C-alpha positions as CSV (number, residue, x, y, z in Angstrom):
1,M,32.9,-22.1,13.5
2,K,31.2,-22.4,10.0
3,K,27.9,-21.6,11.6
4,I,29.2,-18.5,13.3
5,T,30.8,-17.3,10.1
6,L,27.5,-17.9,8.2
7,I,25.5,-16.0,10.8
8,V,27.9,-13.1,10.8
9,L,27.8,-12.9,7.0
10,M,23.9,-13.0,7.0
11,L,23.7,-10.2,9.6
12,L,26.3,-8.1,7.6
13,S,24.4,-8.5,4.4
14,Y,21.1,-7.6,6.2
15,Y,22.7,-4.4,7.5
16,V,24.3,-3.5,4.2
17,G,21.1,-4.2,2.2
18,F,18.8,-2.1,4.5
19,S,21.3,0.8,5.0
20,Q,21.3,1.4,1.2
21,V,17.6,2.4,1.0
22,D,16.5,5.9,2.0
23,S,13.6,6.0,4.5
24,S,11.7,8.5,2.3
25,S,11.7,6.1,-0.7
26,L,9.7,3.1,-1.8
27,M,12.1,0.4,-3.0
28,G,14.6,3.1,-4.0
29,I,11.9,5.2,-5.7
30,P,11.4,8.7,-4.2
31,M,8.2,8.9,-2.2
32,V,6.2,12.1,-1.5
33,T,3.0,12.5,0.6
34,N,1.0,14.4,-1.9
35,L,1.1,15.7,-5.5
36,S,2.2,19.2,-4.6
37,E,5.4,17.8,-2.9
38,I,6.5,16.1,-6.1
39,T,7.9,19.5,-7.4
40,T,10.2,19.6,-4.4
41,L,12.3,16.7,-5.6
42,T,15.7,17.8,-6.6
43,A,18.1,16.6,-9.4
44,V,15.3,15.0,-11.3
45,N,16.2,13.5,-14.7
46,K,13.9,12.7,-17.6
47,G,12.4,9.3,-17.1
48,Q,12.7,9.3,-13.3
49,V,9.8,7.8,-11.4
50,A,8.3,9.0,-8.0
51,Y,5.5,7.6,-5.8
52,V,2.7,9.8,-4.5
53,D,1.3,8.3,-1.3
54,T,-2.1,10.0,-1.2
55,E,-2.9,8.9,-4.8
56,K,-1.2,5.5,-4.4
57,S,0.2,6.1,-7.9
58,L,3.5,6.3,-9.7
59,Y,4.5,9.4,-11.7
60,I,7.1,9.8,-14.4
61,Y,9.1,13.0,-15.2
62,N,9.0,13.8,-18.9
63,G,11.6,16.5,-18.8
64,T,9.2,19.3,-17.9
65,D,6.2,17.8,-16.1
66,W,5.2,14.9,-13.9
67,A,2.7,12.5,-15.6
68,K,0.7,9.8,-13.9
69,I,1.7,6.3,-15.0
70,L,-1.3,4.2,-16.2
71,D,-3.8,7.0,-15.6
72,N,-6.4,5.3,-17.7
73,S,-5.9,1.8,-16.3
74,P,-9.1,-0.1,-15.4
75,K,-10.2,-0.3,-11.8
76,I,-9.7,-3.8,-10.5
77,T,-11.6,-4.9,-7.3
78,N,-12.9,-7.9,-5.4
79,E,-9.9,-10.2,-5.8
80,T,-10.9,-13.8,-4.9
81,L,-8.5,-16.7,-4.6
82,R,-9.6,-20.3,-4.8
83,E,-7.8,-23.6,-5.3
84,D,-8.4,-27.2,-6.1
85,S,-6.0,-30.2,-6.3
86,N,-4.5,-29.0,-9.6
87,F,-5.0,-25.2,-10.0
88,I,-5.0,-21.9,-8.2
89,Y,-7.6,-19.5,-9.4
90,V,-7.6,-15.7,-9.1
91,S,-10.9,-14.0,-9.9
92,V,-11.1,-10.2,-10.2
93,K,-13.8,-7.7,-11.0
94,I,-12.8,-5.2,-13.7
95,E,-14.6,-1.8,-13.6
96,A,-18.3,-2.1,-13.0
97,N,-19.5,-5.2,-14.9
98,N,-16.5,-7.2,-16.3
99,W,-14.5,-10.0,-14.6
100,M,-11.5,-12.1,-15.3
101,V,-10.3,-15.4,-13.8
102,T,-6.7,-16.5,-14.2
103,R,-5.9,-20.2,-13.6
104,Y,-2.4,-21.2,-12.6
105,H,-1.3,-24.8,-12.6
106,K,0.2,-25.9,-9.3
107,N,3.0,-28.0,-10.8
108,D,4.1,-25.1,-13.0
109,I,3.0,-21.6,-11.9
110,N,4.2,-20.2,-15.3
111,V,1.3,-22.1,-17.0
112,E,-1.7,-19.9,-16.9
113,T,-5.0,-19.7,-18.7
114,I,-7.6,-17.0,-18.6
115,A,-11.4,-16.8,-18.7
116,M,-13.2,-13.4,-19.1
117,G,-16.8,-12.3,-19.1
118,V,-19.5,-9.7,-18.3
119,G,-22.0,-9.8,-15.5
120,V,-21.7,-11.4,-12.1
121,Q,-18.2,-12.2,-11.1
122,P,-17.6,-16.0,-10.4
123,T,-16.3,-16.4,-6.9
124,T,-17.2,-19.9,-5.8
125,L,-14.9,-22.8,-6.6
126,S,-17.6,-24.6,-8.5
127,S,-18.4,-21.6,-10.7
128,I,-14.7,-20.8,-11.3
129,S,-13.7,-24.3,-12.2
130,A,-16.6,-24.8,-14.6
131,L,-15.4,-21.9,-16.8
132,T,-13.9,-22.4,-20.3
133,Y,-10.2,-21.2,-20.2
134,N,-8.1,-20.1,-23.2
């Protein structure tokens, strides 16, 4: 009987949780196909955020206009994951010629250190593990 009650409660919470999110939203944030559609949103308040799918970007309403969030953020590409017995490494290329490797300790994922540089992005485990981390 306890198992049946638990299953019913799980199904009910699943139904209630998914019925609350609008199909035209992204995690509750209004979503539009392109930038011209953002002006069709109604009852918009200052500080509201909307997602524009064609730009893969978030916009914030400042009371009169929509402004792209993090418009000047650097372009991050070529994410590489590596691991050894103690660490997980995430190597990314930033813009054209910069790179950053973040090292997470497997026993405590909140412990992270970073190495940054210019030039060829380290992507092999031997090159990544040989870096000096701060």
